[in-house]
C-alpha positions, 0 to 999 in steps of 0.5 A: 826939052823938060819932061812932064811930071808924068814922064818923070814918074811923078804921081799927081798929088791926091786931094785930101779927104775931109773931116766931118763932125757928125752930130748924133741922136740924143735918144730914141727918136727918128733921125730926120726929126732932128737931123738935117739931110746933110748928115745922111748924105755925109754918112753915105759917102764916108766909110771911116769913122772916129767914135767913142763906142763902136757898137752904138756908132754902128747902130746910129749909122744903120738907123740913119742909113739902113742901106749902108754896108756895115762891112765897109765901115772902119772904126777908130775908137776914141775914149779914155782908154785910147793911147795918145800915140794912136790918135794921129793914125785916125786921120791917115785915111784923109791923107789918102783921099778918103773922108773921115767922120767923127760921131758923138755919142750924143749931140755935137762932136768935140763939145763935152765929148771926145774929138777936139784933139783929132780936129786940132790935128786936122787943122795942123795937117791942112785937112778941111774940117766940116761941122754939120748942123744938128742937136747940141743939148748945151746950146738948145738948153741955153736957147730955151732957158730965157737966160742971158744968151749974150754972155754965157759959159759952159763949165762942163762937169763939176767936181764929184766931191761934195764940198768941192762941188758946192764951192764951185756952185757958189763961185759960179753963182757969184760970178753970174751975179757980178758979170750977168753971165749965165753958167751952164754945167752938166753931170752924168745922168746917174748923179743928176739928183746929187748935183741938183741937191747941192745946187738947191742947198747952196744957191740963194732962193731967188737965183734962177735955174733952168733944168733941161732934161731929155732934149729932143725926146718925147719926155723933154722938159725945159723949165726955168724957175727960182731955186725956191720954186725948185725946192718944192718941185723937184723933177725926175732926173734919174738916169736922164741926160740933163743940162743946168743953166744958172743965173743970179743976175736975172733974179728979181 
């Protein structure tokens, strides 16, 4: 008679934990004003997190769920200083049956934010990836811009060097004019004004530009106008998160 797995000394296979993609707040705002209850529930059942900055991630978790013990939290830091060989170990808890959460510094994880490599490894290891609903400044800016939402591209950060940046801006404007595609891009907050200056100097006066600043915050501003209009009505973008959407096809 054959032995059962238990009699043979085999241990039952441990069900893998899930990898949750947890959206974060984009500034000082009450969590439940912009985050669904599912985010709070997932943080409650998760103790392992992949984060860009441990201090701000802990503050975010405390704000969402003050009762959660900070001592239980295990943080894996993923930023530009992380060695590539460290990354596979971030998913070890999932393979041991524990959930892992990726927390963005602002908005949605793995979108203009670290995390995509961890997500890709999770798929390779048959770990279920669960994206949670929450704010994404890129999509929210596109939604509110009034520009072509059927065909758009996110271009991330443009070159820092001035002449390369202007060349890239002109190429995006030409692409938009030919294809009708809305072009989305961004900059670090302290360089917003330099980027805007180059956009206004480079683009045609009738090209449309949406500037979305401080999305979800009390100081939120989202406005779509022509380049000509923006030249006389430049907004305050100093150290404020902003998204830019350019469209040469929708101009009159």
